[in-house]
Residue frames relative to the residue before (quaternion, step in Angstrom):
aa qw qx qy qz dx dy dz
X 1.0000 0.0000 0.0000 0.0000 0.00 0.00 0.00
X 0.6499 0.5139 -0.3365 0.4476 3.58 0.98 -0.75
X 0.6156 0.5321 -0.3534 0.4615 3.62 1.10 -0.55
X 0.6386 0.5070 -0.3182 0.4837 3.59 1.01 -0.77
X 0.6465 0.5149 -0.3135 0.4676 3.58 0.95 -0.89
X 0.6488 0.5211 -0.3159 0.4557 3.57 0.97 -0.83
X 0.6595 0.5038 -0.3103 0.4637 3.60 0.91 -0.88
X 0.6767 0.4816 -0.2896 0.4756 3.58 0.94 -0.87
X 0.6467 0.5350 -0.3143 0.4436 3.56 1.00 -0.83
X 0.6710 0.4921 -0.2945 0.4700 3.56 0.98 -0.82
X 0.5888 0.5763 -0.3659 0.4329 3.59 1.19 -0.45
X 0.2293 -0.8257 0.4857 0.1723 3.59 1.32 -0.34
X 0.1351 0.8089 -0.5499 0.1584 3.56 0.80 1.09
X 0.4193 -0.6975 0.5167 0.2659 3.57 -1.09 0.61
X 0.5051 0.6094 -0.4278 0.4365 3.54 0.73 1.16
X 0.3692 -0.6423 0.6002 0.3015 3.51 -1.37 0.08
X 0.0123 -0.7969 0.6021 -0.0477 3.56 -0.63 1.17
X 0.0633 -0.7901 0.6097 -0.0058 3.54 -0.80 1.08
X 0.1566 -0.7836 0.5979 0.0626 3.56 -0.70 1.14
X 0.0924 0.7803 -0.6148 0.0677 3.57 -1.04 0.79
X 0.0180 -0.7958 0.6053 0.0012 3.56 -1.26 0.13
X 0.4667 -0.6448 0.5177 0.3136 3.53 -1.24 -0.50
X 0.3548 -0.7141 0.5609 0.2226 3.55 -1.00 0.80
X 0.7393 0.2850 -0.1658 0.5872 3.56 1.22 -0.59
X 0.4582 -0.7026 0.4647 0.2837 3.63 -0.68 1.02
X 0.6202 -0.5837 0.3923 0.3475 3.56 -1.13 0.79
X 0.6281 0.5701 -0.3335 0.4114 3.60 0.99 -0.77
X 0.6132 0.5766 -0.3512 0.4101 3.60 1.13 -0.48
X 0.5034 -0.6970 0.3945 0.3243 3.59 1.25 -0.18
X 0.7650 0.2703 -0.1757 0.5576 3.59 1.10 -0.48
X 0.1803 0.8263 -0.5109 0.1543 3.55 1.08 0.79
X 0.3763 -0.7105 0.5537 0.2167 3.51 -1.19 0.66
X 0.3864 0.7777 -0.4348 0.2383 3.57 1.31 -0.01
X 0.6893 0.4745 -0.3004 0.4577 3.60 0.83 -0.89
X 0.6220 0.5211 -0.3365 0.4779 3.59 1.03 -0.74
X 0.6727 0.4960 -0.2970 0.4618 3.59 0.90 -0.92
X 0.6319 0.5238 -0.3318 0.4650 3.58 1.02 -0.75
X 0.6566 0.5051 -0.3047 0.4700 3.59 0.93 -0.87
X 0.6456 0.5109 -0.3132 0.4733 3.56 0.99 -0.82
X 0.6546 0.5194 -0.3127 0.4516 3.57 0.93 -0.89
X 0.6521 0.5065 -0.3168 0.4668 3.59 0.96 -0.81
X 0.6493 0.5095 -0.3178 0.4667 3.58 0.98 -0.81
X 0.6669 0.4880 -0.3043 0.4738 3.59 0.88 -0.89
X 0.6369 0.5619 -0.3318 0.4106 3.59 0.92 -0.89
X 0.6512 0.5331 -0.3151 0.4387 3.59 1.10 -0.61
X 0.7777 0.3588 -0.1745 0.4858 3.58 1.15 -0.50
X 0.5997 0.6028 -0.3554 0.3881 3.59 1.19 -0.39
X 0.4553 -0.6498 0.5311 0.2973 3.54 -1.20 0.55
X 0.7456 -0.3830 0.2920 0.4605 3.55 -1.34 0.09
X 0.4816 0.6393 -0.4977 0.3341 3.57 -0.96 0.91
X 0.4566 -0.6511 0.5316 0.2915 3.52 -1.36 -0.10
X 0.0381 -0.8148 0.5757 -0.0564 3.54 -0.83 1.08
X 0.2253 -0.7044 0.6491 0.1783 3.53 -1.36 0.40
X 0.0748 -0.7920 0.6058 0.0091 3.57 -0.81 1.06
X 0.1805 0.7546 -0.6080 0.1683 3.54 -0.70 1.17
X 0.8594 0.0941 -0.0853 0.4952 3.58 -1.10 0.76
X 0.6954 -0.4919 0.2707 0.4485 3.58 1.03 0.80
X 0.6406 0.4952 -0.3266 0.4876 3.58 1.28 0.16
X 0.2372 -0.7661 0.5869 0.1114 3.54 -1.15 0.71
X 0.0813 -0.8066 0.5854 -0.0075 3.55 -0.83 1.07
X 0.4662 -0.6343 0.5371 0.3031 3.56 -1.13 0.67
X 0.6482 -0.5665 0.3587 0.3608 3.57 -1.14 0.71
X 0.7536 0.3905 -0.2062 0.4869 3.58 1.04 -0.73
X 0.7287 0.3503 -0.2293 0.5420 3.57 1.26 0.29
X 0.5798 0.5587 -0.3930 0.4441 3.57 0.85 0.97
X 0.0800 0.7662 -0.6363 0.0407 3.53 -1.15 0.70
X 0.4020 -0.6757 0.5536 0.2745 3.54 -1.22 0.47
X 0.3104 -0.7241 0.5908 0.1744 3.53 -0.83 1.06
X 0.3259 -0.7905 0.4896 0.1709 3.58 -0.31 1.24
X 0.6304 0.5407 -0.3413 0.4402 3.62 1.11 -0.51
X 0.7682 0.3379 -0.1822 0.5123 3.59 0.91 -0.93
X 0.3791 -0.7385 0.4740 0.2938 3.58 1.23 -0.45
X 0.6085 0.5371 -0.3533 0.4652 3.57 1.20 0.48
X 0.4495 -0.6448 0.5386 0.3033 3.53 -1.26 0.45
X 0.0014 -0.7942 0.6058 -0.0470 3.54 -1.08 0.80
X 0.6502 -0.4852 0.3920 0.4337 3.53 -1.33 0.13
X 0.4598 -0.7087 0.4739 0.2485 3.55 -0.98 0.89
X 0.7517 0.3716 -0.1969 0.5080 3.59 1.12 -0.65
């Protein structure tokens, strides 16, 4: 997701783009997908033009996000 956000961010589109997803598949019953979708919709209503990644109730700029493979969570890259 951070690679997609980076590509979109570098394109410098005049839009607000919010990327989100689920760390746990919906079929498992305890998916975080619906929470992340709700968070993304809420952030999208207030954010200025740019590209963002929204996961676990947190919002990251396209150029300051990475997935921590050990914890399975997104965090600031810097």
